[in-house]
N, C-alpha and C positions, 0 to 999 in steps of 0.2 A: 100279299098283305101281312105276310108274318115277318118280313125282312126289316121293317122299320122297328119294331118293338125289339128284336133281338139286337139291332145296332145300338138302339138307345140304353139296351141293358148293359152293354159292354163297360162304360165308365163306372157303373154301379158294382159290377161285379170286381173290377180292378181296385176299387176302394176298399171293398170288402176283404179283397185278398191282401191288401197292403195292411189294414187293420188288424187280420189275422196274423201276418207275419210279425207286426209290431208286438202285438200281445204274446207271440211264441218267444219272441226275443227278450221282453221283458220277464216272463215266466222262467226263461233259461236263467236269466241273471239273478232272479230272487231265489230261484230253485235249481242250484247246479246240480249237474249229473254226479252220481255217487263217484269220490275221488277226484272231481274237479277241482276243489278247494286244495286239496292235499298236492296235486299236480302243479297249481299256480305257486304255492308256498315252496314246492321244491324247485320249480323254475326260477323263482325269485333268489332263492339260496344259491343256486348254479350261477345265475347272472350276475350276482354280486360277490360270487367266490366267497362265501361264508366263511371256510376253514383259512383262507389266505387272511381274510380281514380280521379274523380272531387272532392269528399269530402277529399282525401288526399291532392290534390293540395290547397285546402282552408285552412287546418290546416297547411300546410306547408308555405303557404304565411303568415299566422298569426305568425307563429315562426320567419320567417325570418323578418319581420316587427317589431316585439317586440325585436329581438336581434339587429337590426339596432339602434332602439331608445336606447337600452341599452348602445350601443357605442357611443351615442350621434351624429348620423349620421341620416339625413333625409331618410327616406326608399323612397323618390319620386326623389331623384337626379339622375342624368343621370347615374353615375357609378353604383349606387346601384339597379336601375331599370334593367339596363342590368344583373347585377350578379342575380337578382330575376328572370328574365326571363330564364336564364340558367339554374338555380337551378330548376324550375318548369318543364322546358323541360325533365330534366335529372330524376327527381322523377317521372314525368308522364310516362316515359319510363320504369323504373323500376317497377313501380307498374303495369302497363299494362303487363309486360312480368310475373310477378309473377301471375297475374290472369289467363293468358293463360295456364302457366304451372300447375296452380291448377285445371283448367277444364280438361288438359289433364290427369292428375292423378285421377281425380274424374269422368272420363267419364261414368264408369259402374254405380256407385251409382246414378249419375246424370240422367241417362236413367231410372231408377226406380222411380224418384220422379216427381209428376205433375208439380211442381214449376221449375224445371231445365231440364225436360225431351227434351225441345226444342233447349237446348244449341247447337252450331254449331258442337262441336266434339261430344257429346253424341248422336246426331242426325245423325251423319255421313255426315253433309255437307261439314265440313273440317276434313281431314285427321288427324290421330294421328301425322304422322312424320311432318306434315305441322304446326299443331298446336304447336309442340315441337320446331320447327325451328323459328317460329314467337316468341315465349316465351322466348327463350334463346337469340334470336337475340336482342330483345327489352331490356332484362336485360343487356345483354352486351354493347349496344349503351348506355343505361341510365348510366351505371356504368363508363364509359369511358367519357361521358359527365361532369359528376360530378367531376370526377377526374382531367379533364382538366380545368374545369372552376371554382371549388369552392376549395376544399382542400382534401386530402386523408381522413381525418377523416369522412366527409360527405359520400364520396363513399364507405368507408369500413362500416358504418352503414347501409347504403342503401342495400348493398348486405348481409349484416348480417341479415337484416330485411327478404330479399327474401328468404335466406335460411331457417330461422326460420319458415315463413309461409308455404312454400313448403314442406320442408324435416321434420319437426318437427310436426306442427299443422295439416297440411293435413292427412298424414296417422295417427295420434293419434285420430282422430275423430271417426275412427272405432274401436276404442280400450277402451277410458277411458273418461269421462267426462271433466277430467282435461284439455282436449285438449282446451277447451273454455277460460281457465285461460291461458294457454299458448300462444294461439292465439291473446290474449288481448296485448301481447308485441309487435309484428310486427304491430297491428292495433292502436297502440299509437304512431307511429315512426315519423308521419308526421311533427307535430311541431318542435319536437326535430332535424329532418333534418334540417328544415327552420333556426332554431338557430345557429346549427354547421356551417351551409353554410354562415351566416352573421358574426359569431363570430370566427369560427374556433376552438372552445373547447367546451367541455361539462360542464355546470356550472348548479348551482342550480335553477336559473330561467327557463332554458330550461328543466330541470327534472320537475320543478313544471308543466309546458306545458305537458309533456309527462304524468305525473300523472293523470291530468284533463281526458285526453283522455282515458287513461287506464281505470279509474272509471267510467265514462260516458257510456262505451260500455255494461257493464252489465245488467242494466235494459233494455236497448235497444235490446240487443241480447237473454234476456230472453222472451222478448216479440215476437221476430221473432221464438224463438225456440218452443214457445207454440202455434204459428198460425199454424206452419208446422210441428207439432210434428208426425202426421200420416206418411207424406212423410219421415221425418228422420228415423222413424222406418222403412219403408219398404226398406230403403237403408242400414239399418244396422248402422246407424250414432248414436254413444253414446251420445245425449243431455240429460240433467237433465229430461226433461218431458217425454222422451223415458224410461230410466232406472227407473224413478220414477214417474208413470203416474198419481198420485193423485195429482201433482201440489204443494204439500206443499214445497218441496225444492226449486222449482222454484221461488216462491213468496218469500221466505225467502233471497234467494241469490240476488233477485232483490232489496228487501228493504234494506238489508245490504249496498249496494254500493249506492243506492239513499240517504241513510243518510250519507254516507261517502263523497257523492259529495258536500255536503255543506261546510264543512271544507277544503276540497281538493280544491275547486273552490276559497277559499279565500287565499290561499297560496300566489299567485301573490301580492296580497295588502300586506299581511305580509313581502314580500320580496321587498316590495316598487316599484314594477313593475307599478303600477297603484294606483290611489288615492281613496278617500273614496266613490266617486260615483260609481265606479266599485264593491267596497265591498257591496254597499247596492242592486246593480242590482243582483250581484251574489247571495245574500241571497234570494231574492225575486224569482228569476229563480230556485233557489235550491229547495226552498219550493214548488214551482209549479211542479217541476219534482218529487218530494218526493209525492205530494199529488196525481198525477197520478198513480205512483207506488203502493201507498196504495189501490187506486182504484182498480189496478190490480189484487190486492189480492183477490177480489171477485170473482175470476174464480174457488176459492175453493167451493163456493156454488152456482155457476152459474146453473139456471134451464133448460138450453139448451145450446146447441153448437154455436148457433147464438150470445148468449148473451156472452158466455165465450170469443167467437171471438173478440167481440166488445170492452171488456176491454183490451185485449191484441194490438188490432189495434190502440185503442186511445193511449195507452203507446207509442206506436212505433212512432206514427206521433208527440206526443210531445217530445219525445227524438231528433227527427230529426229536430225540430224547436229549441228546447233548446241550442244545441251546438253552432250553428252559431250565435245566439243572445249573448251566454256567450262571444265567441271570438271577436265578432264586440265591444261589449262593453269595453272588455279589451284592445282592440286596440285604441278604441277613447280615453280611459281613460290613457293610456300609460304615463309614465314619462320619461322625457329624463334623464339619468344618468350623 
């Protein structure tokens, strides 16, 4: 006699449990656990590589400023400021989206590296579909923003940069050391995007800015590659220090580009983009960068891993200081055409 009421009651119990679960989900969304919001913000910052995107925006701003000066237009007048802000928003979205797509594609290798194991997709805090949607959405919004507020050339270059970074550089990292060279192309796109946003065309001064960023990356990245060579090795990523662990090829490549950095940094002066003051500062900064790169070569006879890492870390710090100083001096010394 008691069996029928119990069976009939089961659907009601199931509905009640579902409603309770739904209420709990709503409650969790409306009242997140302590630290949940901060964790989400931190995950989004990591997913979109906030520091990398910020550096891209700095170089884009420099390119836009110098392009405006080349046109004889003040970069601080109302119309230019509006265009600059729209350009920075578009480039920020595209850069952030490319970073998210990169992390989505590299989630498995990231999980094997100490340095990247806590990235949100690699750690499972953000799912792969959500990461892809956020990445593609940001790229699409950024491309549309640039197309509607700047010009088709800038939008096209930005999307080409995303393609090269995500579809060429990222998968090739597990195949060949040439990936570093190919990855330097999208890595140098920032100032060229700023230039074309201001000028609407690719010109030699804009290419000179691209060349500065292109060459600067190699000593900078060789220092990173040496610091995290064990991590890269665990993940199967073909960096020079992984493929040739004695460090000789790493030092040679860093030195080659550090030497090249001096004449390349003087191209804007040769093109009359800036005056003699910039040329003097560029030479001083170039020799400082070269000096620390030469010092980096001491990894070949370092007596301990701690000493070896110190030389690499010092070069990394100097490279991060060098670039903003060079671009700032170029902007302050810029001549109106």
